[in-house]
MARMAR-998301 format. One record per residue: x, y, z negated of N, C-alpha, C, O in turn; residue number from 1. Coordinates in steps of 0.1 Angstrom, whole numbers, always signed. Layout:
[node [X,Y,Z],[X,Y,Z],[X,Y,Z],[X,Y,Z],NUM]
...
***
This chain:
[node [-247,+815,-341],[-251,+807,-352],[-266,+806,-352],[-273,+816,-350],1]
[node [-271,+794,-354],[-286,+792,-354],[-293,+799,-365],[-287,+800,-376],2]
[node [-305,+803,-363],[-313,+810,-373],[-316,+801,-385],[-317,+789,-382],3]
[node [-317,+806,-397],[-319,+797,-409],[-334,+793,-410],[-343,+797,-403],4]
[node [-335,+784,-420],[-349,+780,-425],[-351,+789,-437],[-343,+789,-447],5]
[node [-361,+797,-436],[-364,+807,-447],[-376,+802,-455],[-386,+797,-450],6]
[node [-374,+802,-469],[-385,+798,-478],[-388,+810,-487],[-380,+816,-493],7]
[node [-401,+813,-488],[-406,+823,-497],[-408,+818,-511],[-413,+807,-514],8]
[node [-403,+826,-521],[-403,+822,-535],[-412,+831,-543],[-412,+844,-541],9]
[node [-419,+826,-553],[-427,+834,-562],[-426,+829,-576],[-432,+834,-585],10]
[node [-418,+819,-579],[-416,+813,-592],[-426,+802,-596],[-425,+796,-606],11]
[node [-436,+800,-587],[-446,+789,-590],[-440,+776,-586],[-431,+774,-579],12]
[node [-447,+765,-592],[-443,+752,-588],[-446,+749,-573],[-438,+741,-567],13]
[node [-456,+756,-568],[-459,+754,-553],[-447,+759,-545],[-443,+753,-535],14]
[node [-441,+770,-549],[-429,+775,-541],[-417,+766,-543],[-409,+765,-533],15]
[node [-416,+760,-554],[-405,+750,-556],[-407,+738,-547],[-397,+732,-542],16]
[node [-419,+734,-546],[-422,+723,-536],[-418,+727,-522],[-413,+719,-515],17]
[node [-421,+739,-519],[-417,+744,-506],[-401,+744,-504],[-396,+741,-494],18]
[node [-394,+747,-515],[-380,+747,-515],[-375,+733,-512],[-366,+732,-503],19]
[node [-380,+723,-518],[-376,+709,-516],[-378,+705,-501],[-369,+699,-495],20]
[node [-390,+709,-496],[-393,+705,-482],[-383,+713,-473],[-378,+707,-463],21]
[node [-382,+726,-475],[-373,+734,-466],[-359,+730,-467],[-352,+730,-457],22]
[node [-354,+726,-479],[-340,+721,-480],[-338,+708,-472],[-328,+706,-465],23]
[node [-348,+699,-473],[-347,+687,-465],[-346,+690,-450],[-338,+684,-442],24]
[node [-355,+700,-445],[-355,+703,-431],[-342,+710,-427],[-337,+707,-416],25]
[node [-337,+719,-435],[-325,+726,-432],[-313,+716,-431],[-305,+717,-422],26]
[node [-313,+707,-440],[-302,+697,-440],[-303,+688,-428],[-293,+685,-421],27]
[node [-315,+684,-424],[-317,+675,-413],[-313,+682,-400],[-308,+676,-390],28]
[node [-316,+695,-399],[-313,+702,-387],[-299,+709,-386],[-295,+715,-376],29]
[node [-292,+708,-398],[-279,+714,-398],[-280,+729,-399],[-271,+736,-393],30]
[node [-290,+735,-406],[-292,+749,-406],[-290,+754,-420],[-290,+747,-430],31]
[node [-288,+767,-421],[-287,+774,-434],[-301,+775,-440],[-311,+777,-433],32]
[node [-302,+773,-454],[-314,+775,-461],[-313,+789,-467],[-304,+792,-475],33]
[node [-323,+798,-464],[-323,+811,-470],[-335,+813,-479],[-346,+811,-476],34]
[node [-332,+816,-492],[-342,+817,-503],[-345,+832,-504],[-337,+840,-507],35]
[node [-358,+835,-502],[-362,+849,-502],[-373,+852,-513],[-382,+844,-514],36]
[node [-370,+862,-521],[-380,+866,-531],[-382,+881,-530],[-373,+889,-530],37]
[node [-395,+885,-529],[-399,+899,-529],[-403,+903,-543],[-412,+896,-549],38]
[node [-397,+914,-548],[-402,+919,-561],[-408,+933,-560],[-409,+940,-570],39]
[node [-412,+936,-548],[-419,+948,-546],[-434,+947,-550],[-437,+938,-558],40]
[node [-442,+956,-546],[-457,+956,-550],[-463,+943,-547],[-461,+937,-536],41]
[node [-470,+937,-557],[-476,+924,-556],[-491,+925,-556],[-497,+936,-560],42]
[node [-498,+915,-551],[-513,+915,-552],[-518,+917,-566],[-511,+913,-575],43]
[node [-529,+923,-569],[-534,+926,-582],[-536,+914,-591],[-535,+915,-603],44]
[node [-538,+902,-585],[-541,+891,-593],[-528,+882,-595],[-529,+871,-599],45]
[node [-517,+888,-592],[-504,+881,-595],[-503,+879,-610],[-504,+888,-617],46]
[node [-501,+866,-614],[-501,+863,-629],[-490,+869,-637],[-491,+870,-649],47]
[node [-478,+872,-630],[-467,+876,-638],[-466,+891,-639],[-466,+898,-629],48]
[node [-464,+896,-651],[-463,+911,-653],[-451,+913,-662],[-452,+916,-674],49]
[node [-439,+913,-656],[-427,+915,-663],[-422,+929,-661],[-423,+935,-650],50]
[node [-416,+935,-671],[-411,+949,-671],[-396,+949,-674],[-391,+941,-682],51]
[node [-389,+959,-668],[-376,+962,-672],[-366,+951,-671],[-366,+943,-661],52]
[node [-358,+949,-682],[-348,+938,-682],[-354,+925,-681],[-349,+916,-674],53]
[node [-366,+923,-687],[-373,+910,-687],[-376,+907,-672],[-375,+895,-668],54]
[node [-381,+917,-665],[-385,+914,-651],[-373,+911,-643],[-374,+902,-634],55]
[node [-361,+917,-645],[-349,+914,-638],[-345,+900,-640],[-341,+893,-631],56]
[node [-345,+896,-653],[-342,+882,-656],[-351,+872,-650],[-347,+862,-645],57]
[node [-364,+876,-649],[-374,+867,-643],[-371,+866,-628],[-371,+855,-623],58]
[node [-367,+877,-621],[-364,+876,-607],[-352,+868,-604],[-352,+860,-595],59]
[node [-342,+869,-613],[-329,+862,-611],[-332,+847,-613],[-327,+838,-606],60]
[node [-341,+844,-623],[-344,+830,-626],[-351,+823,-614],[-348,+811,-612],61]
[node [-359,+830,-608],[-366,+825,-596],[-356,+820,-585],[-357,+809,-580],62]
[node [-347,+829,-582],[-337,+825,-572],[-328,+814,-577],[-325,+805,-570],63]
[node [-323,+815,-590],[-314,+805,-595],[-320,+791,-596],[-313,+782,-593],64]
[node [-332,+791,-600],[-339,+778,-601],[-340,+771,-587],[-338,+759,-586],65]
[node [-344,+779,-578],[-346,+774,-564],[-333,+769,-558],[-331,+759,-552],66]
[node [-322,+777,-561],[-309,+774,-556],[-304,+761,-562],[-298,+753,-555],67]
[node [-306,+760,-575],[-302,+748,-582],[-309,+735,-576],[-302,+725,-574],68]
[node [-322,+736,-574],[-329,+725,-569],[-324,+721,-555],[-321,+709,-553],69]
[node [-322,+731,-546],[-317,+727,-533],[-303,+722,-533],[-300,+712,-526],70]
[node [-294,+727,-541],[-281,+722,-542],[-280,+708,-548],[-272,+700,-543],71]
[node [-289,+705,-557],[-289,+692,-563],[-293,+682,-553],[-288,+670,-553],72]
[node [-303,+685,-545],[-308,+676,-535],[-298,+674,-523],[-296,+663,-518],73]
[node [-292,+685,-519],[-283,+685,-507],[-271,+693,-511],[-270,+705,-507],74]
[node [-261,+687,-517],[-249,+694,-522],[-241,+701,-511],[-235,+711,-514],75]
[node [-242,+696,-499],[-234,+702,-488],[-242,+713,-480],[-236,+719,-471],76]
[node [-254,+715,-484],[-262,+724,-477],[-258,+739,-479],[-255,+743,-491],77]
[node [-257,+746,-468],[-253,+761,-470],[-266,+768,-474],[-276,+767,-467],78]
[node [-265,+776,-484],[-277,+783,-490],[-273,+798,-492],[-263,+801,-497],79]
[node [-282,+806,-487],[-281,+821,-490],[-293,+825,-497],[-304,+819,-496],80]
[node [-292,+836,-505],[-303,+841,-513],[-305,+856,-511],[-295,+863,-507],81]
[node [-317,+861,-513],[-320,+875,-511],[-332,+879,-519],[-342,+872,-520],82]
[node [-331,+890,-526],[-342,+897,-533],[-344,+910,-525],[-335,+918,-523],83]
[node [-357,+913,-522],[-360,+925,-515],[-371,+933,-522],[-379,+927,-531],84]
[node [-372,+945,-519],[-382,+954,-526],[-395,+956,-518],[-405,+961,-523],85]
[node [-395,+952,-505],[-406,+954,-497],[-418,+946,-502],[-416,+936,-509],86]
[node [-430,+950,-499],[-442,+942,-502],[-440,+928,-496],[-434,+927,-485],87]
[node [-446,+918,-503],[-443,+904,-499],[-446,+901,-484],[-438,+895,-477],88]
[node [-458,+906,-480],[-462,+902,-466],[-452,+908,-456],[-448,+901,-447],89]
[node [-448,+921,-458],[-439,+927,-449],[-426,+920,-449],[-419,+918,-439],90]
[node [-421,+917,-461],[-408,+910,-462],[-408,+897,-455],[-398,+894,-447],91]
[node [-418,+889,-456],[-419,+876,-450],[-420,+878,-435],[-413,+871,-427],92]
[node [-429,+887,-430],[-430,+889,-416],[-417,+894,-409],[-414,+889,-399],93]
[node [-411,+903,-416],[-398,+908,-411],[-388,+897,-409],[-380,+897,-399],94]
[node [-387,+888,-419],[-377,+877,-418],[-381,+866,-408],[-372,+859,-403],95]
[node [-394,+866,-404],[-398,+856,-394],[-390,+858,-381],[-388,+849,-373],96]
[node [-387,+871,-378],[-380,+874,-365],[-366,+869,-365],[-360,+869,-354],97]
[node [-361,+865,-376],[-347,+860,-377],[-346,+846,-383],[-336,+842,-389],98]
[node [-357,+838,-381],[-357,+825,-387],[-361,+814,-376],[-368,+817,-367],99]
[node [-355,+802,-378],[-360,+791,-370],[-374,+787,-374],[-382,+784,-365],100]
[node [-376,+787,-387],[-390,+785,-392],[-390,+790,-406],[-380,+792,-413],101]
[node [-402,+793,-411],[-405,+798,-424],[-413,+788,-432],[-422,+781,-426],102]
[node [-410,+786,-445],[-418,+776,-453],[-424,+783,-465],[-417,+791,-472],103]
[node [-437,+781,-467],[-444,+787,-478],[-451,+776,-486],[-455,+766,-481],104]
[node [-451,+778,-499],[-458,+769,-508],[-473,+773,-510],[-476,+784,-508],105]
[node [-481,+763,-513],[-495,+765,-515],[-501,+755,-525],[-497,+744,-525],106]
[node [-509,+760,-534],[-516,+751,-544],[-529,+745,-539],[-535,+737,-546],107]
[node [-533,+749,-527],[-546,+744,-522],[-557,+754,-524],[-556,+765,-520],108]
[node [-569,+749,-529],[-580,+757,-530],[-578,+769,-540],[-571,+767,-550],109]
[node [-585,+780,-537],[-585,+791,-547],[-573,+800,-545],[-565,+798,-536],110]
[node [-571,+809,-554],[-560,+819,-554],[-547,+811,-557],[-546,+802,-565],111]
[node [-536,+816,-550],[-523,+811,-553],[-515,+822,-560],[-518,+834,-559],112]
[node [-504,+817,-566],[-496,+827,-574],[-488,+836,-565],[-484,+832,-554],113]
[node [-484,+847,-570],[-474,+856,-564],[-477,+859,-550],[-489,+861,-546],114]
[node [-467,+861,-541],[-470,+865,-528],[-474,+854,-519],[-474,+856,-507],115]
[node [-476,+842,-525],[-481,+831,-517],[-496,+829,-519],[-502,+818,-517],116]
[node [-503,+840,-523],[-518,+840,-524],[-524,+837,-510],[-518,+840,-500],117]
[node [-535,+830,-510],[-541,+827,-498],[-542,+838,-488],[-539,+836,-476],118]
[node [-547,+850,-493],[-549,+861,-484],[-535,+866,-478],[-534,+870,-467],119]
[node [-525,+865,-486],[-512,+870,-482],[-506,+860,-472],[-501,+864,-461],120]
[node [-507,+847,-475],[-502,+837,-465],[-509,+837,-452],[-503,+835,-442],121]
[node [-522,+840,-452],[-529,+841,-440],[-525,+853,-432],[-524,+853,-419],122]
[node [-521,+864,-438],[-516,+876,-432],[-502,+872,-425],[-500,+876,-413],123]
[node [-494,+864,-432],[-481,+860,-426],[-483,+851,-414],[-477,+852,-404],124]
[node [-492,+841,-416],[-495,+831,-406],[-500,+838,-393],[-497,+834,-382],125]
[node [-508,+848,-395],[-514,+855,-383],[-504,+864,-376],[-507,+868,-365],126]
[node [-493,+868,-382],[-484,+878,-376],[-470,+872,-374],[-462,+879,-367],127]
[node [-467,+860,-379],[-453,+855,-378],[-449,+853,-363],[-457,+848,-355],128]
[node [-436,+855,-361],[-430,+853,-348],[-424,+839,-346],[-422,+834,-335],129]
[node [-422,+832,-358],[-417,+819,-358],[-427,+809,-363],[-437,+813,-369],130]
[node [-424,+796,-362],[-433,+786,-368],[-433,+788,-383],[-423,+791,-389],131]
[node [-445,+786,-389],[-446,+787,-404],[-452,+774,-409],[-462,+769,-404],132]
[node [-445,+768,-418],[-449,+755,-424],[-455,+758,-438],[-447,+764,-447],133]
[node [-467,+754,-441],[-472,+754,-455],[-471,+741,-461],[-475,+731,-455],134]
[node [-466,+740,-473],[-464,+727,-480],[-472,+727,-493],[-469,+736,-502],135]
[node [-481,+719,-494],[-489,+718,-506],[-497,+705,-507],[-498,+697,-497],136]
[node [-503,+703,-518],[-512,+691,-520],[-525,+697,-524],[-527,+703,-535],137]
[node [-535,+694,-517],[-549,+698,-520],[-555,+690,-531],[-551,+679,-533],138]
[node [-564,+697,-539],[-570,+690,-550],[-578,+678,-545],[-580,+668,-553],139]
[node [-583,+678,-533],[-591,+667,-528],[-583,+655,-523],[-589,+645,-519],140]
[node [-570,+657,-523],[-561,+646,-518],[-558,+636,-529],[-557,+640,-540],141]
[node [-556,+624,-525],[-552,+613,-534],[-537,+614,-536],[-530,+620,-528],142]
[node [-532,+607,-547],[-517,+606,-548],[-510,+600,-536],[-499,+603,-533],143]
[node [-517,+590,-530],[-512,+584,-518],[-510,+594,-507],[-500,+594,-500],144]
[node [-520,+603,-506],[-519,+613,-495],[-507,+622,-498],[-500,+627,-489],145]
[node [-505,+625,-511],[-494,+634,-515],[-480,+629,-511],[-471,+636,-509],146]
[node [-479,+615,-510],[-466,+609,-507],[-465,+606,-493],[-456,+598,-489],147]
[node [-474,+611,-484],[-474,+608,-470],[-462,+613,-462],[-461,+609,-451],148]
[node [-454,+621,-468],[-442,+626,-461],[-430,+617,-461],[-419,+621,-460],149]
[node [-432,+603,-463],[-421,+594,-463],[-415,+592,-449],[-420,+597,-439],150]
[node [-405,+584,-448],[-397,+582,-436],[-406,+575,-425],[-402,+576,-413],151]
[node [-416,+569,-429],[-424,+562,-419],[-436,+570,-414],[-443,+566,-404],152]
[node [-439,+581,-420],[-451,+588,-417],[-450,+595,-403],[-439,+600,-399],153]
[node [-461,+595,-395],[-461,+601,-382],[-461,+616,-383],[-465,+622,-393],154]
[node [-456,+622,-372],[-459,+636,-370],[-470,+637,-360],[-470,+630,-350],155]
[node [-480,+645,-363],[-492,+646,-355],[-492,+660,-349],[-490,+670,-356],156]
[node [-495,+661,-336],[-496,+674,-329],[-509,+675,-321],[-513,+665,-314],157]
[node [-516,+686,-322],[-528,+688,-314],[-524,+693,-300],[-517,+703,-299],158]
[node [-530,+687,-290],[-527,+691,-276],[-540,+694,-269],[-545,+685,-262],159]
[node [-545,+706,-271],[-557,+710,-264],[-555,+718,-251],[-563,+717,-242],160]
[node [-543,+724,-251],[-540,+733,-240],[-530,+726,-231],[-523,+716,-236],161]
[node [-529,+730,-219],[-519,+724,-210],[-507,+734,-208],[-510,+746,-211],162]
[node [-495,+730,-204],[-484,+740,-202],[-489,+750,-192],[-497,+747,-183],163]
[node [-483,+763,-192],[-472,+766,-202],[-477,+771,-216],[-469,+774,-224],164]
[node [-491,+771,-218],[-496,+776,-230],[-491,+768,-243],[-487,+774,-253],165]
[node [-491,+755,-242],[-487,+747,-253],[-473,+743,-255],[-470,+734,-263],166]
[node [-464,+749,-247],[-450,+744,-246],[-443,+746,-260],[-436,+738,-264],167]
[node [-445,+758,-266],[-439,+761,-279],[-443,+751,-290],[-435,+746,-298],168]
[node [-456,+747,-289],[-461,+737,-299],[-455,+724,-297],[-450,+717,-306],169]
[node [-454,+719,-284],[-449,+706,-281],[-433,+706,-284],[-428,+696,-288],170]
[node [-427,+717,-281],[-412,+718,-284],[-410,+716,-299],[-401,+708,-303],171]
[node [-417,+723,-307],[-416,+721,-321],[-418,+707,-326],[-411,+701,-334],172]
[node [-430,+701,-321],[-433,+688,-325],[-423,+677,-321],[-420,+669,-329],173]
[node [-419,+678,-309],[-409,+668,-304],[-396,+670,-311],[-389,+660,-314],174]
[node [-392,+682,-313],[-379,+685,-320],[-380,+679,-335],[-370,+673,-339],175]
[node [-391,+681,-341],[-393,+676,-355],[-392,+660,-355],[-386,+654,-363],176]
[node [-399,+654,-345],[-400,+640,-344],[-386,+634,-341],[-382,+624,-347],177]
[node [-378,+641,-332],[-365,+636,-329],[-355,+638,-341],[-347,+629,-343],178]
[node [-356,+649,-348],[-348,+652,-359],[-349,+642,-370],[-340,+637,-376],179]
[node [-362,+638,-373],[-365,+629,-384],[-368,+615,-380],[-371,+607,-389],180]
[node [-366,+612,-367],[-368,+598,-362],[-382,+593,-366],[-384,+582,-371],181]
[node [-392,+601,-363],[-405,+598,-366],[-413,+595,-353],[-409,+600,-342],182]
[node [-423,+587,-354],[-433,+586,-343],[-441,+599,-341],[-445,+604,-351],183]
[node [-443,+603,-329],[-452,+615,-326],[-465,+610,-321],[-466,+603,-311],184]
[node [-476,+614,-328],[-489,+612,-323],[-495,+624,-317],[-497,+634,-324],185]
[node [-497,+624,-304],[-503,+636,-297],[-518,+634,-295],[-522,+624,-289],186]
[node [-525,+643,-301],[-540,+642,-302],[-547,+652,-293],[-544,+664,-293],187]
[node [-556,+646,-285],[-564,+655,-276],[-579,+651,-278],[-582,+639,-276],188]
[node [-587,+661,-281],[-601,+658,-283],[-609,+664,-271],[-605,+673,-265],189]
[node [-620,+657,-268],[-628,+662,-257],[-643,+659,-261],[-646,+650,-268],190]
[node [-652,+668,-255],[-666,+666,-258],[-672,+658,-246],[-669,+660,-235],191]
[node [-681,+648,-249],[-687,+640,-239],[-696,+649,-229],[-701,+659,-234],192]
[node [-698,+645,-217],[-706,+652,-208],[-720,+653,-212],[-725,+644,-218],193]
[node [-726,+665,-210],[-740,+667,-213],[-749,+662,-202],[-747,+667,-190],194]
[node [-758,+653,-204],[-767,+647,-194],[-781,+653,-196],[-787,+651,-206],195]
[node [-785,+660,-186],[-799,+666,-186],[-808,+657,-179],[-806,+655,-167],196]
[node [-819,+653,-185],[-829,+644,-179],[-843,+648,-182],[-845,+652,-193],197]
[node [-852,+648,-172],[-866,+651,-175],[-873,+641,-183],[-884,+643,-188],198]
[node [-867,+629,-185],[-873,+618,-193],[-868,+618,-207],[-856,+616,-209],199]
[node [-877,+621,-217],[-872,+623,-231],[-865,+610,-236],[-856,+612,-245],200]
[node [-869,+599,-231],[-863,+586,-237],[-850,+582,-230],[-844,+572,-233],201]
[node [-845,+590,-220],[-833,+587,-213],[-821,+588,-222],[-821,+596,-231],202]
[node [-811,+579,-220],[-799,+580,-229],[-792,+593,-227],[-791,+598,-216],203]
[node [-786,+598,-238],[-779,+611,-238],[-767,+611,-229],[-762,+622,-224],204]
[node [-760,+600,-228],[-748,+599,-220],[-748,+586,-212],[-755,+577,-216],205]
[node [-740,+586,-201],[-739,+574,-193],[-725,+568,-195],[-715,+575,-195],206]
[node [-725,+555,-198],[-712,+549,-201],[-701,+551,-191],[-690,+554,-194],207]
[node [-705,+550,-178],[-695,+552,-167],[-690,+566,-167],[-678,+568,-165],208]
[node [-698,+576,-170],[-693,+590,-170],[-684,+592,-183],[-674,+599,-182],209]
[node [-688,+586,-194],[-679,+587,-206],[-665,+581,-203],[-655,+587,-206],210]
[node [-665,+570,-196],[-653,+563,-193],[-645,+572,-183],[-633,+573,-184],211]
[node [-652,+578,-174],[-645,+587,-164],[-639,+599,-171],[-627,+602,-168],212]
[node [-646,+605,-180],[-641,+617,-187],[-629,+613,-196],[-619,+620,-196],213]
[node [-630,+601,-203],[-619,+597,-211],[-607,+594,-203],[-596,+598,-207],214]
[node [-608,+588,-191],[-597,+585,-183],[-590,+598,-178],[-578,+599,-177],215]
[node [-599,+608,-175],[-593,+621,-170],[-586,+628,-181],[-575,+634,-179],216]
[node [-591,+627,-194],[-584,+633,-205],[-571,+626,-208],[-561,+633,-211],217]
[node [-571,+613,-206],[-559,+605,-209],[-548,+609,-199],[-536,+610,-202],218]
[node [-552,+611,-186],[-543,+615,-176],[-537,+629,-178],[-525,+631,-177],219]
[node [-546,+638,-182],[-542,+652,-185],[-532,+652,-196],[-522,+659,-196],220]
[node [-534,+644,-207],[-525,+643,-218],[-512,+637,-214],[-501,+643,-218],221]
[node [-512,+627,-206],[-500,+620,-202],[-491,+630,-193],[-479,+630,-195],222]
[node [-498,+637,-184],[-491,+647,-176],[-484,+658,-184],[-473,+663,-181],223]
[node [-492,+662,-195],[-486,+673,-203],[-474,+668,-211],[-465,+676,-213],224]
[node [-474,+656,-216],[-464,+650,-224],[-451,+646,-216],[-440,+645,-221],225]
[node [-453,+642,-203],[-443,+636,-195],[-429,+644,-196],[-419,+637,-198],226]
[node [-429,+657,-193],[-416,+663,-193],[-409,+663,-207],[-397,+663,-208],227]
[node [-417,+664,-217],[-412,+663,-231],[-406,+650,-234],[-396,+648,-242],228]
[node [-413,+639,-230],[-408,+626,-232],[-395,+623,-225],[-386,+616,-229],229]
[node [-393,+630,-213],[-380,+629,-206],[-370,+636,-213],[-358,+632,-213],230]
[node [-373,+647,-219],[-363,+656,-227],[-360,+649,-240],[-348,+650,-244],231]
[node [-369,+642,-246],[-367,+635,-259],[-369,+620,-257],[-379,+615,-262],232]
[node [-361,+613,-250],[-363,+599,-247],[-364,+590,-259],[-369,+579,-259],233]
[node [-358,+595,-270],[-357,+586,-282],[-370,+587,-291],[-371,+580,-301],234]
[node [-379,+596,-287],[-391,+598,-296],[-402,+589,-291],[-406,+589,-279],235]
[node [-407,+580,-300],[-418,+572,-297],[-431,+580,-297],[-433,+587,-307],236]
[node [-439,+580,-287],[-451,+588,-286],[-464,+579,-285],[-464,+570,-277],237]
[node [-473,+583,-293],[-487,+576,-293],[-496,+587,-287],[-498,+597,-292],238]
[node [-503,+583,-276],[-512,+592,-270],[-526,+589,-275],[-531,+578,-274],239]
[node [-532,+599,-282],[-545,+597,-289],[-556,+606,-283],[-555,+618,-285],240]
[node [-565,+600,-275],[-576,+607,-269],[-589,+603,-275],[-591,+591,-276],241]
[node [-597,+612,-280],[-609,+608,-288],[-620,+619,-285],[-617,+631,-284],242]
[node [-632,+614,-283],[-643,+622,-281],[-648,+629,-294],[-649,+622,-305],243]
[node [-650,+642,-294],[-654,+649,-306],[-648,+663,-306],[-641,+667,-297],244]
[node [-652,+671,-316],[-647,+684,-318],[-632,+684,-322],[-628,+674,-329],245]
[node [-624,+693,-318],[-610,+693,-320],[-606,+692,-334],[-597,+683,-338],246]
[node [-611,+700,-343],[-607,+700,-357],[-609,+687,-364],[-599,+682,-370],247]
[node [-621,+681,-364],[-623,+668,-371],[-615,+657,-365],[-610,+648,-372],248]
[node [-614,+657,-352],[-606,+646,-345],[-591,+647,-350],[-585,+637,-353],249]
[node [-586,+659,-350],[-572,+661,-354],[-570,+658,-369],[-560,+651,-372],250]
[node [-579,+662,-377],[-577,+659,-391],[-578,+644,-394],[-571,+639,-403],251]
[node [-587,+637,-387],[-588,+623,-388],[-576,+616,-384],[-572,+606,-391],252]
[node [-569,+620,-374],[-557,+614,-369],[-545,+617,-378],[-536,+609,-379],253]
[node [-546,+628,-386],[-535,+632,-395],[-537,+627,-409],[-530,+632,-418],254]
[node [-546,+618,-411],[-549,+614,-425],[-537,+608,-433],[-536,+610,-445],255]
[node [-528,+602,-426],[-516,+596,-432],[-503,+602,-426],[-493,+596,-427],256]
[node [-504,+614,-421],[-493,+620,-414],[-483,+626,-424],[-486,+629,-435],257]
[node [-471,+628,-419],[-460,+635,-427],[-460,+650,-424],[-455,+658,-432],258]
[node [-465,+653,-412],[-465,+667,-408],[-476,+669,-397],[-477,+660,-388],259]
[node [-484,+679,-397],[-494,+682,-387],[-490,+695,-381],[-487,+705,-387],260]
[node [-489,+695,-367],[-485,+707,-359],[-496,+712,-351],[-502,+705,-343],261]
[node [-499,+725,-353],[-510,+731,-345],[-505,+744,-340],[-495,+750,-344],262]
[node [-512,+750,-330],[-508,+762,-324],[-516,+774,-328],[-527,+773,-333],263]
[node [-510,+786,-326],[-517,+799,-328],[-515,+808,-316],[-503,+811,-313],264]
[node [-525,+812,-310],[-523,+821,-298],[-519,+835,-303],[-526,+841,-312],265]
[node [-509,+840,-298],[-504,+853,-303],[-512,+865,-297],[-511,+876,-302],266]
[node [-520,+863,-287],[-528,+874,-282],[-541,+876,-290],[-548,+886,-287],267]
[node [-543,+868,-300],[-555,+871,-309],[-551,+883,-317],[-540,+887,-318],268]
[node [-562,+890,-322],[-559,+902,-331],[-551,+897,-343],[-552,+886,-347],269]
[node [-543,+907,-349],[-534,+903,-360],[-543,+897,-371],[-554,+900,-374],270]
[node [-536,+887,-378],[-542,+880,-389],[-554,+871,-385],[-561,+866,-394],271]
[node [-555,+868,-372],[-566,+859,-368],[-560,+845,-365],[-550,+844,-357],272]
[node [-565,+835,-370],[-562,+822,-367],[-574,+815,-361],[-585,+818,-364],273]
[node [-571,+805,-352],[-582,+798,-345],[-588,+788,-355],[-583,+786,-365],274]
[node [-600,+783,-351],[-607,+774,-360],[-599,+761,-363],[-601,+755,-374],275]
[node [-592,+756,-353],[-584,+744,-356],[-573,+746,-366],[-571,+738,-375],276]
[node [-566,+757,-365],[-555,+761,-374],[-561,+763,-388],[-556,+758,-398],277]
[node [-573,+770,-389],[-579,+772,-402],[-583,+759,-408],[-581,+757,-420],278]
[node [-589,+750,-400],[-593,+737,-406],[-581,+729,-411],[-581,+723,-422],279]
[node [-570,+729,-403],[-558,+722,-407],[-552,+728,-420],[-549,+720,-429],280]
[node [-552,+741,-422],[-546,+747,-434],[-555,+745,-446],[-549,+744,-457],281]
[node [-568,+744,-444],[-577,+742,-456],[-579,+727,-459],[-582,+724,-471],282]
[node [-577,+718,-450],[-582,+704,-453],[-571,+694,-451],[-573,+682,-456],283]
[node [-560,+696,-444],[-550,+686,-442],[-542,+684,-455],[-539,+694,-462],284]
[node [-539,+672,-459],[-532,+669,-471],[-516,+670,-469],[-509,+673,-478],285]
[node [-512,+668,-456],[-498,+669,-454],[-493,+683,-451],[-502,+692,-449],286]
[node [-480,+686,-450],[-476,+699,-446],[-481,+702,-432],[-483,+694,-424],287]
[node [-484,+715,-430],[-490,+720,-417],[-480,+730,-411],[-477,+740,-417],288]
[node [-476,+728,-399],[-468,+738,-391],[-477,+745,-381],[-484,+739,-373],289]
[node [-477,+759,-382],[-485,+767,-373],[-475,+774,-364],[-467,+782,-369],290]
[node [-476,+771,-351],[-466,+775,-341],[-472,+786,-332],[-482,+783,-325],291]
[node [-467,+798,-332],[-472,+808,-323],[-469,+805,-309],[-458,+801,-306],292]
[node [-478,+808,-300],[-475,+807,-285],[-484,+817,-278],[-494,+822,-283],293]
[node [-480,+820,-265],[-487,+829,-257],[-501,+824,-253],[-509,+830,-246],294]
***
């Protein structure tokens, strides 16, 4: 049996937004939705301080409310629930090893409630063995941005590495595009060649060299995508090559996306995310999937 889609719950509206997204994903993929709530030690700035019977009722309500929302949206969806006593980060990380993907809610800038606090979610993102999707609307986003997850929105994936490094990232992106019948935009950023000249007034770049570098990057991207396009012939792919730093190029391409997919190298020290993943998590308006890879 395929591993479930796991969603972390903390009782906040942000986590219920994550439930809605996760339920849609589980339904589309034909997977079980697993609702997980940790009631073990929480971060000191967790806003809820329930004791005894009141706390038990509160924990039950968190699960019941999420279950009701998911069942109302997708009546045929198989749903399992679990309450655990482990600290939130450990509970989430442990479940990543038995999940197809994990979904976390986020309120955007500043502290988040419960075990979806920014510091906690970063710990999970840095240690997770499975893809982790954060679902939230940033304060800087417009209402139009918030609705970018409709059926026409593209899935955007950053392709800076070549196989075999980026295979897990591309597999996740192509699978998502195929599952939801979305166009996939594959984005590759490159820096223009540096031209050193003894003449101060000389132009910083030569048009022919810029064209040459662009063509080379386009070929590299096409070669990287080719086996995946053969594997997923029904996915329409847009190849997007642009001069500039990876993070701003990727964020610019994802302005109206329904999902942004980025990679995380697993050989980094624990809890370390690369600059592109950090930029996506802090500035993208759409859901962001962080996919671990070697």
